[in-house]
N, C-alpha and C positions, 0 to 999 in steps of 0.2 A: 060276868058271862059274855058280855059284848066284847070285852077285850080278848077273850079266848077265841071267839069267832073271828076277830080281826087277825089273830095269829094263824088260824086255820086256813085263811085265804092266801097266805104268803106262799110263794114258791120256796123250794129249798135254798136257792141262791139268794133270794131276798132275806130269808131268815138268817142265813149265814152272815150276810152283810151287816144286818142289824146286830147280830151277836158279836161280830168283830168290832163294831163301833162301840158297843158297851164295854168290851174288854179293854179297848184303847182308853176310854174315859176312866175306867176304874184303875188302870195301870198308871195313869198320869197322877192320880192321887189328889187332885185339886177339887174333889167332889165332896160336898157336905155329907155327913153321915146318913141323914135321912134319904137323900137322893141316891147315895151309894147302895143303900138297902133296896130301894126301888129298882135301880139298875140291875142289881144282883137277882132280884125276884124275876124281872123281865128276862134276864139272861138264862135263868133256869128254865123258864117256859119255852124260850126259843131253842135251847139245847134239847129239850124233850121233843119238841116238834121236829127238829132236824133228825134226831135219832129215829123217830117214828117213820119219817119219810124214807130214810135209808133202809130201815127194816122192811118197809113195804116194797121198795124196789128190789131188795135182796130176795124176798119171797117170790116176786114175779120172775126174777132171773134164775130161780132154782130149776125151772123147766125151760127147755129150749126146743125148737123144732128140729127133728132129724130129717133125713132126706125124704122120708115118706110122709112128712107133715104131721107125724105123731109126736106127742109130748113125751119127753124123757127127762129123768133127773139130770141135773147139771152139777157136778162136783168140781170145786176149785181145788187144785193141788197146790199146796204151799211149799215153797222151797225150804229145805232144812239145812 
């Protein structure tokens, strides 16, 4: 539980940096199996945290202020 709290305190950028470091270590392949499993587990927690932070930001960005200061839905049009 204390470990999860530690992750919750990370910024998105800090979590991404830790996740990138884990991926690099696992890609190198010189990690003992037990440590690789631990890294993988930590990586999954960090991945979930990053996803939650991005989802939270996306929900905040769904509404933007129009000229009158009222909130209105914001739709992103994707190129086809």
